[in-house]
LUMZA-791039 format. One line per field, with one value per residue (C-alpha): x, y, z; residue number from 1; residue in three letters. Coordinates in steps of 0.2 Angstrom, whole numbers, padded with zeros to 4 digits. Example, Ala and Ser with C-alpha at 12.3 -4.5 7.8 and 13.67 -1.06 7.14 Angstrom:
u <- (0062,0068)
v <- (-0022,-0005)
w <- (0039,0036)
n <- (1,2)
res <- (ala,ser)
***
This chain:
u <- (0443,0438,0421,0421,0419,0428,0421,0429,0435,0447,0454,0455,0457,0465,0464,0471,0455,0438,0431,0441,0432,0442,0436,0435,0431,0430,0448,0441,0431,0448,0461,0474,0479,0488,0502,0492,0481,0481,0472,0461,0452,0436,0439,0433,0430,0442,0436,0450,0445,0456,0451,0459,0459,0463,0467,0464,0474,0472,0485,0477,0486,0492,0481,0466,0456,0458,0450,0433,0441,0454,0448,0431,0433,0419,0423,0441,0447,0453,0461,0470,0459,0464,0449,0449,0437,0436,0439,0437,0432,0436,0433,0439,0437,0452,0452,0459,0457,0442,0452,0434,0432,0448,0447,0455,0453,0461,0461,0459,0473,0472,0469,0481,0482,0491,0500,0509,0495,0485,0493,0499,0481,0477,0460,0464,0467,0481,0485,0500,0489,0479,0485,0477,0484,0472,0482,0479,0493,0494,0504,0502,0510,0511,0514,0521,0511,0519,0537,0527,0516,0532,0522,0539,0529,0521,0524,0533,0536,0549,0542,0548,0546,0557,0547,0550,0547,0551,0560,0563,0579,0584,0596,0604,0603,0607,0605,0589,0584,0575,0567,0571,0564,0574,0570,0575,0571,0566,0563,0547,0542,0523,0510,0499,0485,0497,0508,0487,0483,0501,0498,0478,0485,0497,0485,0474,0491,0495,0476,0477,0492,0487,0469,0485,0490,0473,0469,0469,0473,0488,0504,0519,0531,0525,0517,0515,0525,0530,0514,0510,0526,0520,0504,0506,0521,0507,0493,0506,0511,0491,0488,0505,0496,0479,0486,0491,0472,0463,0479,0484,0476,0488,0481,0489,0483,0484,0480,0475,0471,0460,0455,0438,0432,0413,0407,0388,0378,0361,0371,0383,0387,0404,0415,0429,0436,0432,0436,0436,0439,0452,0465,0458,0457,0457,0457,0441,0448,0452,0436,0441,0433,0417,0410,0411,0401,0402,0388,0382,0365,0366,0352,0341,0340,0320,0314,0311,0330,0334,0329,0340,0357,0356,0352,0373,0377,0376,0381,0397,0402,0399,0411,0406,0414,0417,0410,0419,0412,0412,0403,0390,0394,0381,0380,0380,0376,0391,0389,0401,0393,0394,0379,0370,0377,0382,0399,0400,0390,0397,0389,0403,0400,0403,0409,0408,0389,0385,0377,0387,0384,0393,0398,0403,0421,0416,0410,0427,0435,0434,0449,0461,0452,0445,0425,0424,0407)
v <- (0157,0160,0163,0145,0145,0130,0122,0125,0139,0138,0119,0104,0088,0072,0056,0041,0032,0040,0032,0040,0057,0072,0085,0104,0117,0135,0140,0150,0131,0121,0120,0109,0107,0089,0089,0083,0096,0116,0131,0137,0151,0158,0167,0183,0200,0216,0227,0237,0255,0264,0281,0291,0308,0322,0342,0354,0369,0384,0399,0418,0424,0441,0449,0437,0457,0460,0443,0449,0465,0461,0441,0441,0427,0428,0420,0417,0415,0430,0420,0406,0390,0374,0362,0343,0331,0312,0302,0284,0274,0255,0239,0223,0212,0199,0186,0186,0177,0184,0185,0182,0166,0152,0133,0121,0104,0087,0069,0054,0041,0032,0047,0064,0080,0084,0102,0102,0098,0109,0123,0123,0118,0137,0132,0136,0150,0145,0158,0164,0171,0181,0198,0216,0229,0245,0258,0275,0281,0293,0293,0308,0314,0332,0349,0363,0374,0390,0380,0377,0392,0403,0413,0416,0422,0441,0449,0448,0466,0472,0480,0495,0508,0526,0543,0558,0572,0591,0602,0619,0629,0646,0653,0671,0681,0697,0701,0692,0676,0664,0647,0636,0617,0604,0586,0570,0552,0545,0524,0519,0503,0499,0497,0481,0483,0489,0473,0462,0471,0466,0449,0448,0454,0440,0428,0435,0433,0416,0412,0424,0412,0394,0401,0406,0388,0379,0392,0382,0397,0399,0403,0393,0378,0369,0353,0334,0333,0352,0359,0348,0356,0374,0371,0363,0376,0389,0379,0381,0395,0402,0388,0396,0414,0410,0406,0421,0428,0413,0403,0389,0370,0357,0342,0333,0315,0307,0288,0284,0266,0262,0248,0243,0227,0224,0221,0222,0207,0217,0232,0246,0265,0273,0289,0280,0296,0316,0326,0344,0352,0363,0349,0333,0317,0317,0307,0301,0314,0331,0336,0351,0340,0332,0315,0302,0287,0267,0258,0239,0232,0214,0203,0195,0177,0173,0172,0154,0151,0163,0151,0134,0146,0151,0133,0131,0147,0141,0122,0126,0130,0110,0100,0089,0077,0072,0089,0107,0125,0137,0153,0154,0172,0182,0192,0212,0229,0240,0257,0274,0289,0309,0308,0316,0304,0289,0287,0265,0252,0234,0217,0207,0191,0195,0178,0188,0193,0175,0163,0150,0132,0115,0096,0082,0077,0062,0072,0080,0064,0058,0054,0067,0072,0090,0098,0113,0121)
w <- (0145,0128,0131,0140,0158,0165,0178,0195,0188,0203,0203,0193,0201,0193,0203,0204,0211,0208,0223,0237,0245,0242,0255,0250,0265,0267,0273,0290,0293,0290,0307,0299,0279,0275,0265,0252,0250,0243,0245,0231,0228,0215,0203,0200,0186,0186,0174,0166,0157,0146,0141,0125,0127,0116,0115,0104,0101,0092,0092,0084,0070,0069,0057,0066,0069,0050,0043,0038,0030,0018,0016,0020,0035,0048,0066,0063,0085,0093,0108,0113,0115,0124,0127,0131,0125,0127,0110,0116,0129,0132,0143,0146,0159,0168,0180,0196,0213,0225,0243,0252,0244,0248,0251,0257,0248,0255,0245,0250,0257,0237,0229,0223,0212,0199,0203,0187,0176,0183,0184,0167,0158,0167,0174,0195,0204,0217,0231,0221,0208,0219,0216,0215,0206,0204,0195,0188,0173,0161,0145,0138,0120,0122,0109,0116,0106,0108,0100,0084,0079,0072,0061,0048,0031,0036,0020,0001,0004,0017,0034,0031,0022,0015,0016,0013,0026,0024,0036,0037,0043,0044,0034,0037,0018,0015,0035,0035,0040,0027,0029,0019,0017,0017,0012,0020,0016,0034,0039,0045,0051,0042,0056,0061,0047,0031,0036,0035,0018,0011,0015,0009,-0008,-0009,-0005,-0020,-0030,-0028,-0031,-0047,-0053,-0049,-0059,-0074,-0074,-0073,-0088,-0107,-0111,-0100,-0107,-0097,-0101,-0084,-0088,-0078,-0062,-0065,-0063,-0049,-0040,-0045,-0039,-0024,-0018,-0020,-0008,0005,0002,0003,0018,0025,0025,0028,0043,0048,0046,0052,0067,0066,0074,0085,0096,0110,0114,0130,0136,0153,0163,0177,0186,0198,0204,0205,0224,0223,0217,0216,0204,0210,0203,0206,0201,0190,0185,0184,0168,0163,0146,0152,0160,0154,0162,0183,0196,0205,0220,0209,0211,0198,0187,0181,0189,0175,0181,0180,0184,0182,0180,0182,0175,0188,0195,0197,0214,0211,0210,0226,0238,0231,0229,0246,0253,0243,0250,0267,0263,0261,0278,0282,0276,0260,0252,0235,0230,0222,0225,0208,0203,0188,0179,0178,0163,0167,0160,0160,0158,0160,0159,0162,0171,0154,0138,0140,0134,0134,0136,0137,0143,0154,0161,0181,0192,0208,0207,0202,0215,0222,0215,0216,0206,0212,0210,0199,0186,0183,0183,0162,0153,0155,0170,0163,0158,0150,0150)
n <- (1,2,3,4,5,6,7,8,9,10,11,12,13,14,15,16,17,18,19,20,21,22,23,24,25,26,27,28,29,30,31,32,33,34,35,36,37,38,39,40,41,42,43,44,45,46,47,48,49,50,51,52,53,54,55,56,57,58,59,60,61,62,63,64,65,66,67,68,69,70,71,72,73,74,75,76,77,78,79,80,81,82,83,84,85,86,87,88,89,90,91,92,93,94,95,96,97,98,99,100,101,102,103,104,105,106,107,108,109,110,111,112,113,114,115,116,117,118,119,120,121,122,123,124,125,126,127,128,129,130,131,132,133,134,135,136,137,138,139,140,141,142,143,144,145,146,147,148,149,150,151,152,153,154,155,156,157,158,159,160,161,162,163,164,165,166,167,168,169,170,171,172,173,174,175,176,177,178,179,180,181,182,183,184,185,186,187,188,189,190,191,192,193,194,195,196,197,198,199,200,201,202,203,204,205,206,207,208,209,210,211,212,213,214,215,216,217,218,219,220,221,222,223,224,225,226,227,228,229,230,231,232,233,234,235,236,237,238,239,240,241,242,243,244,245,246,247,248,249,250,251,252,253,254,255,256,257,258,259,260,261,262,263,264,265,266,267,268,269,270,271,272,273,274,275,276,277,278,279,280,281,282,283,284,285,286,287,288,289,290,291,292,293,294,295,296,297,298,299,300,301,302,303,304,305,306,307,308,309,310,311,312,313,314,315,316,317,318,319,320,321,322,323,324,325,326,327,328,329,330,331,332,333,334,335,336,337,338,339,340,341,342,343,344,345,346,347,348,349,350,351,352,353,354,355,356,357,358,359,360,361,362,363,364,365,366,367,368,369,370,371,372,373)
res <- (met,asn,arg,lys,phe,thr,val,leu,ile,ala,ile,val,phe,leu,val,ser,cys,ser,lys,met,pro,ile,gln,val,asn,thr,val,asp,ser,thr,ile,ser,leu,ser,thr,lys,gly,leu,ile,tyr,ser,leu,pro,arg,asn,val,leu,lys,ile,lys,val,asp,ala,ile,lys,ser,ile,val,val,pro,gly,pro,tyr,cys,arg,phe,ala,gln,lys,tyr,leu,gly,ile,ile,asp,val,pro,met,ile,lys,ile,glu,glu,trp,lys,ile,ser,asn,ile,asp,ile,ala,ser,thr,ile,glu,ser,asp,pro,ser,leu,phe,tyr,ser,ala,thr,pro,gly,asp,asn,ser,lys,ile,asp,phe,leu,lys,ile,cys,ser,ser,gly,leu,ile,ile,pro,ile,ala,gly,phe,ser,ile,asn,thr,thr,ser,glu,lys,asn,ile,lys,glu,ile,asp,ser,asp,ile,asn,thr,phe,phe,thr,asp,leu,ser,thr,thr,pro,phe,ile,ala,ser,glu,lys,thr,thr,tyr,tyr,ser,lys,val,lys,his,asp,ser,val,phe,val,arg,val,pro,ile,gln,lys,asp,met,ile,ile,glu,lys,asn,ile,glu,glu,lys,ala,arg,asp,ala,ala,glu,phe,ile,phe,met,leu,arg,lys,arg,arg,ala,asp,phe,leu,ser,val,asp,ala,asp,his,asn,leu,asn,gly,asp,gly,leu,lys,ile,ala,leu,asp,glu,ile,ser,arg,leu,glu,gln,glu,tyr,leu,ser,leu,phe,ile,gly,lys,ser,phe,thr,glu,ser,ser,val,his,phe,phe,glu,tyr,val,pro,thr,gln,pro,glu,gly,glu,ser,ser,ile,ile,phe,arg,phe,ser,ser,ser,lys,gly,val,leu,pro,ser,ser,asp,leu,ser,gly,asn,pro,ile,leu,leu,lys,thr,val,pro,glu,ser,ile,pro,glu,ser,tyr,lys,asn,phe,phe,gln,ser,ile,ser,thr,glu,lys,glu,lys,pro,leu,ser,ser,val,ile,tyr,tyr,arg,ile,pro,ile,ser,thr,asn,ile,ser,ile,ser,asp,gly,lys,val,asp,leu,leu,asn,his,arg,ile,ser,ile,cys,gln,tyr,gly,pro,leu,val,arg,met,pro,ile,lys,phe,met,ile,lys,asp,ser,gly,leu,ile,glu,phe)
***
């Protein structure tokens, strides 16, 4: 409604003769409806909550145990870490018809209702517009960290080495057996610490090479784009080898949508969803997560006004002519929290929290037949 609350929220009557009355009753007190009449409803607000969550994944490097010994880096992750966090929460409000407040409108003999103009103006909520679609949807962009965490550059030297080993063989010499040493080359595999030491030495070699390039006394032919490409490649290799010690990080993102219909004019509190650092955003029925509460606090109506509004509320049960009923939305403070910290605070006008009031039909008949507050 573009911040404009349209009188009649529910319907706009265009009449050819303003002197003829239009009868408005509640549906439950309507016995029959003439062919000229229609049924409309007052609006209510539906809160639409969008929740963005991010999952951080840290995969430890194969040489994490030697990060401090060979590189002086402390507190590197030793185990795989997966943690969800709520990155953002948005809330918006939409209008739908309120099934608890249906009215019948019957024009007089010489009056008419222009259905086409009413519907095209978007100012009414006919029965066909009554729709409730509460959903809890999830859209996750996942990354398989096990597939994307190959550590390929493990060393600049082979993992196998040749080692000379001496064996002794008995050889008969002059009727006497003599021990004769025999040397053989054995192929052995380096252990994990030796591999880590080689990787650390390569990192320091890269850093030295970068310092040589940046030195004013550097003896090389690179300049301009060529020097930039060389330095970028050195940085890429350094980061790749550092990941062998400090690990690699990835993220996943998810978007969840929830809807909530406020019903208590005095304010209310409800679990809108649950959250777990290991599982992410969960439905309110999943008890494995911590509850996330939505709380509404409507602005209070002065006590001196309440008797007046109450009298109009009871009046709607009686047939009245040439008046239309609508509601005044109440500004409401809405908060979403985890019980300790507020994740969102918002201020929205809620129709169903407001008092029922009426307006004479003649106030709505002016040139085009539409009046907006």
